C-alpha positions in Angstrom: 342.0 -27.2 259.1 344.5 -29.4 260.8 347.8 -28.1 262.0 351.2 -29.6 261.1 354.6 -29.1 262.7 357.4 -28.7 260.1 361.0 -29.1 261.2 364.1 -28.4 259.0 366.4 -31.4 259.3 368.9 -30.7 256.5 370.8 -27.6 255.4 369.9 -25.5 252.3 373.5 -25.1 251.4 374.1 -26.4 247.8 370.4 -26.5 247.1 368.7 -24.6 244.3 367.5 -21.0 244.9 364.0 -22.2 244.5 364.3 -24.7 247.3 366.0 -22.1 249.5 363.2 -19.7 249.0 360.6 -22.4 249.7 362.2 -23.3 253.0 362.3 -19.6 253.9 358.7 -19.1 252.9 357.7 -21.9 255.2 359.2 -19.9 258.1 362.2 -22.0 258.7 365.5 -20.4 259.5 368.1 -23.0 260.4 368.4 -26.7 261.1 366.2 -28.1 263.9 364.0 -25.0 263.8 360.3 -25.9 263.9 357.1 -24.0 262.9 353.4 -24.9 263.4 351.2 -24.0 260.5 347.7 -24.7 259.1 347.8 -27.6 256.6 346.5 -25.7 253.6 346.9 -26.9 250.0 349.6 -24.3 249.4 351.6 -25.3 252.5 351.3 -29.0 251.6 352.6 -28.4 248.1 355.6 -26.4 249.5 356.4 -29.3 251.8 356.3 -31.8 249.0 358.8 -29.7 247.0 361.3 -29.8 249.9 360.4 -33.0 251.7 364.0 -34.2 251.6 365.0 -31.2 253.8 362.1 -31.2 256.3 360.2 -33.5 258.7 356.5 -33.2 259.1 354.3 -34.2 262.1 350.5 -33.9 262.5 349.3 -32.0 265.6 
């Protein structure tokens, strides 16, 4: 599997509880925090749900 780097670029304040939990489940804690994860189907689906809050790069 390929790895991707996910960076939170916007705040989760005033977002739905579902979006907050999705960002937390991705391992992101605050703005400009990045994580490197395997690009599984579940992760890609989570990123699509919060794509307005995160930036994604292929590694």
